[in-house]
C-alpha positions in Angstrom: -14.2 211.3 143.9 -13.9 211.9 140.5 -16.7 211.6 138.4 -15.8 211.0 134.1 -19.1 210.8 132.0 -19.0 210.1 128.5 -21.6 208.3 125.8 -21.3 206.2 122.9 -23.2 203.8 120.7 -21.6 200.1 121.1 -22.0 198.4 124.6 -19.7 195.1 124.0 -16.9 197.5 123.9 -17.7 199.3 126.6 -19.2 196.4 129.0 -15.5 194.4 127.8 -13.8 197.4 128.6 -15.2 198.1 132.3 -15.1 193.6 132.9 -11.3 193.4 131.6 -12.4 191.0 129.3 -9.4 191.4 127.1 -6.8 193.0 128.8 -4.7 191.0 130.3 -2.8 193.8 133.0 -6.2 194.7 134.0 -8.5 192.8 136.9 -12.2 193.9 137.4 -14.5 192.8 139.5 -18.5 193.2 138.6 -19.9 194.4 142.1 -23.5 194.8 141.1 -26.4 194.9 138.0 -29.8 195.8 137.9 -32.7 194.6 135.4 -30.4 192.4 133.5 -31.1 188.3 133.2 -27.9 186.6 134.1 -24.2 188.4 135.1 -22.5 186.8 132.3 -20.9 188.9 130.0 -22.7 187.9 126.8 -25.7 188.4 128.7 -25.6 191.9 129.9 -24.5 192.9 126.4 -27.1 191.4 125.0 -29.4 192.8 127.6 -28.7 196.2 127.0 -28.8 195.5 123.1 -32.6 194.1 123.4 -33.7 197.2 125.7 -32.1 199.7 123.6 -34.5 199.2 120.4 -37.2 201.1 122.4 -36.2 203.8 121.0 -34.3 204.7 117.9 -34.6 208.1 117.7 -31.5 207.8 120.6 -28.2 207.1 118.8 -25.8 207.3 121.8 -27.8 204.6 124.0 -24.3 203.6 126.1 -23.6 205.8 129.3 -20.1 205.3 130.8 -19.4 206.7 134.3 -16.4 206.3 136.3 -16.1 207.0 139.3 -12.9 207.1 140.6 -11.8 207.9 144.8 -8.5 209.0 146.4 -5.9 206.6 147.2 -6.1 208.0 150.9 -9.6 206.7 150.7 -8.2 202.8 149.7 -9.0 201.3 153.3 -12.9 203.2 153.9 -13.4 201.7 149.8 -15.1 198.5 150.3 -17.6 196.8 147.5 -20.3 197.6 149.1 -19.2 201.1 150.3 -18.4 201.6 146.9 -21.4 200.7 145.2 -23.8 202.7 148.3 -21.8 206.0 146.7 -22.5 204.8 143.0 -26.2 204.5 143.6 -26.6 207.5 145.8 -24.4 209.1 142.7 -26.6 207.5 140.0 -30.1 208.3 141.7 -29.1 212.2 142.1 -28.2 212.1 138.3 -31.6 211.1 137.5 -30.3 207.8 136.3 -33.1 205.5 137.2 -35.7 202.7 136.0 -32.9 201.1 133.4 -30.5 198.8 133.1 -26.7 198.6 134.7 -24.0 197.3 135.8 -21.4 198.2 138.6 -18.0 197.1 138.0 -14.9 198.1 139.9 -11.7 198.2 138.6 -8.3 196.5 141.0 -5.2 198.0 138.9 -4.7 201.0 139.7 -3.5 202.6 143.2 -6.4 204.7 143.4 -10.3 202.8 144.1 -12.5 203.6 141.1 -15.2 201.8 139.6 -17.4 201.9 136.5 -21.3 202.2 135.3 -22.7 201.0 132.6 -26.1 201.7 131.9 -29.0 201.7 129.1 -29.7 205.8 128.4 -32.8 204.0 127.0 -34.7 203.7 129.8 -37.4 200.3 130.9 -40.4 202.2 129.3 -38.8 202.8 126.2 -37.6 206.4 127.6 -34.2 208.3 127.0 -32.3 208.8 130.1 -32.1 212.7 130.8 -28.5 214.0 130.1 -29.0 217.8 130.0 -26.0 219.4 132.0 -24.7 216.3 133.6 -21.3 217.4 133.8 -22.7 220.1 136.3 -24.4 217.9 138.2 -22.4 215.6 138.2 -19.1 218.0 139.7 -21.5 219.1 141.8 -22.5 215.7 143.4 -19.6 214.7 143.9 -18.6 217.7 146.4 -21.9 216.8 148.1 -21.2 213.3 148.9 -17.4 213.9 149.2 -19.0 216.3 151.6 -21.3 213.9 153.1 -19.3 211.0 153.9 -16.2 213.0 154.1 -14.1 211.8 151.2 -10.3 213.2 150.0 -10.5 216.1 147.9 -8.1 216.2 144.9 -4.7 217.2 145.8 -3.0 220.1 143.6 -2.5 219.9 140.3 1.2 221.1 140.9 1.8 217.8 142.9 1.2 215.6 140.0 4.2 213.3 138.8 4.7 213.9 135.1 6.5 210.8 135.1 3.3 208.7 136.0 1.9 210.1 132.4 1.9 208.8 128.9 1.8 211.1 125.6 -0.6 213.8 125.2 -1.6 213.6 128.8 2.6 214.1 129.9 2.8 217.0 127.5 -0.5 219.0 128.4 1.1 218.3 132.3 4.3 219.8 131.4 3.2 222.9 129.7 0.9 223.1 133.0 4.1 223.2 134.8 6.0 225.3 132.9 3.9 228.1 132.8 2.9 228.0 136.4 6.6 228.4 136.9 6.7 231.4 134.2 3.9 233.1 136.1 6.0 233.3 139.2 8.9 235.3 137.8 8.2 237.1 134.7 7.4 241.0 134.4 6.2 241.3 131.0 4.9 239.1 128.0 8.6 238.8 126.1 9.9 237.5 129.2 6.8 235.2 129.9 7.4 234.2 126.3 10.9 233.8 126.2 10.8 231.6 129.4 8.2 228.9 128.0 10.6 228.9 125.1 13.3 227.6 126.6 10.9 224.6 128.1 10.5 223.6 124.3 6.3 225.4 124.8 5.2 227.6 122.6 2.2 230.4 123.3 0.3 231.9 120.6 -2.9 234.6 121.7 -5.8 234.2 119.6 -7.7 237.7 119.1 -11.2 238.5 118.2 -12.0 238.5 114.7 -11.5 242.1 113.6 -10.0 243.2 116.9 -6.9 243.4 118.5 -8.4 242.5 121.7 -7.3 239.3 123.1 -9.6 236.3 123.9 -7.7 233.2 124.5 -4.2 231.5 124.3 -3.2 228.1 123.2 0.3 226.4 123.7 2.4 224.3 121.7 4.7 221.7 122.4 6.5 218.4 120.9 3.8 219.9 118.1 1.1 219.2 120.1 -1.6 222.0 120.5 -3.9 222.8 123.4 -6.0 225.6 124.5 -5.3 227.3 128.3 -8.5 225.7 129.0 -7.4 222.2 128.1 -4.2 223.1 130.0 -6.1 223.7 133.2 -10.2 223.7 133.2 -9.5 225.8 136.4 -8.5 228.9 133.7 -5.1 229.7 135.7 -3.1 229.5 132.3 -5.7 231.8 130.7 -4.5 234.9 129.1 -6.6 236.9 131.9 -4.9 235.4 134.7 -1.2 235.4 133.3 -1.9 239.4 133.2 -2.8 239.8 136.4 0.6 237.5 137.0 2.5 239.4 135.1 1.5 242.8 136.6 2.2 241.9 139.9 5.6 240.7 139.5 6.3 243.6 137.2 5.0 245.9 140.8 6.2 243.8 142.8 10.0 244.3 141.5 9.2 248.4 141.5 8.5 248.8 145.0 11.2 250.7 147.0 13.0 248.4 149.3 12.9 250.7 152.4 9.3 252.6 153.7 9.1 256.4 152.6 9.4 258.8 155.5 6.4 260.3 153.6 2.8 258.7 153.4 1.9 258.1 149.8 -0.5 260.0 148.0 -3.5 257.6 147.2 -4.0 257.7 143.5 -8.0 257.8 142.4 -8.7 254.2 141.4 -8.9 253.5 137.4 -12.0 252.0 135.9 -10.7 249.0 134.0 -11.4 249.5 130.1 -14.3 248.0 128.2 -11.7 245.5 127.1 -10.2 244.8 130.1 -13.9 244.1 131.2 -14.7 241.8 128.6 -11.7 239.6 128.9 -12.2 238.7 132.7 -16.1 238.2 131.9 -14.9 235.7 129.6 -11.9 234.0 131.6 -14.9 233.7 134.6 -17.2 232.2 132.1 -14.2 229.7 130.9 -13.3 228.8 134.8 -17.0 227.5 135.3 -17.1 225.8 132.2 -13.9 224.3 133.7 -15.4 223.4 137.1 -18.5 222.1 135.9 -17.0 219.3 133.7 -16.6 218.1 136.7 -13.0 216.8 135.8 -13.5 214.6 132.8 -9.6 214.4 132.0 -8.5 216.0 135.2 -5.4 215.1 136.1 -4.7 214.1 140.0 -4.5 211.2 142.5 -7.6 209.6 140.3 -5.8 210.3 137.4 -5.6 207.0 134.8 -4.1 208.4 131.5 -5.6 204.5 129.9 -9.6 205.5 130.9 -8.8 208.9 129.4 -7.8 207.0 126.3 -10.9 204.9 126.3 -13.3 207.7 126.5 -12.0 209.7 123.7 -12.2 206.7 121.4 -15.5 206.5 122.5 -16.6 210.1 121.4 -14.6 209.5 118.4 -16.6 206.7 117.1 -19.7 208.9 118.7 -18.7 211.7 116.1 -18.3 209.2 113.3 -21.9 208.1 113.7 -24.9 209.9 111.6 -28.4 211.4 112.9 -30.0 213.0 115.8 -28.4 212.7 119.2 -31.0 212.4 122.7 
C-alpha cells in the first residue's frame, strides 16, 4: 500500500483524470462519494467548486490522494474492501467533514484507487495538511500490518522497460550506482564504472569548505539529486563512502589466516566532518521515508500518475497568494 498526495487548484482537471473522462485507454469506476448531491461528473465538479468558495484564503483547495496496492493483493481487493481501506486511511489522516469521491482505476496490473477531496470542509475550515507525508507513510504501514497487505518489492527488481522518460532514466541511474557500489574500492573507480553506463556523478560541497554535503547524478542530460534517485539514501555520499571502504578493506585482507593473533587497534573516533555527513545522511533518509513513496518505483508504480501529479504541482507553483 502506497499513498501519494498532491494539492492543486483545479477540480475539473483532477475529477476528469480520476474518472478517466478523457482517456480512451483508461477505465475507471466511481466507488463512493460523500456530501455531494449527485454522482454525475458535472455535478461533482460544481459541488466542489461551490463549497471551496466558503474560504477564500485557501489557494490550493483540491486535494488528491492515490492509494496503490501490490498485484499480489489483487484477489482481495474488492470494491468494498478498497473503500473500507480508503475511508480508514482518510479518518486517520484527519480528512473529515468534507466532500470527497473515491474512484477505482482498472487499467493497471496493480489495484489502485484515487481520492479527490475538498480542502475547504463543510464548515468553511481548511483541512489540516501538516506533516501529511509523514503521517501518510506511517498510516500506510499501519494498515498494511493490520490487514496483512504486501509490502513493496525491492527496488532492484523493478524492470526498466516498464518505465518511461525521466522515471526510466532515474531507475537506470539507481541500478548503475548499486552495481558500482559492489565492486569499486575508491571514487575514481566508482566514477569510471558509472561513466561506462553514461552516468556522471558530481559532488556538492558546503559553501566555503571542502566538505561534501551531497551528490547529484546526470544521465542523458537529466540531473537528479541523490535523494531523488533513491529516497532511502542508498545513493547518498555517506552510504557510498562506506561501501567503497568495505570493498577496499575486503580486497586488502589476507586470503589465509595468520597463525599469530592480531593486535587490536584502538578505535578511532570519526572526525567532525564525518559526523556531520553521517547526520546529514540520516536526516535525508528519514525525510525520504516520510515522503511515503509519492514517486516510489515498485509494483504499484504508475508513470502516468506521476506525470499527472507533476502537472498539478506545476500549476500550483504558477498560482500566487498565500497557501494554506
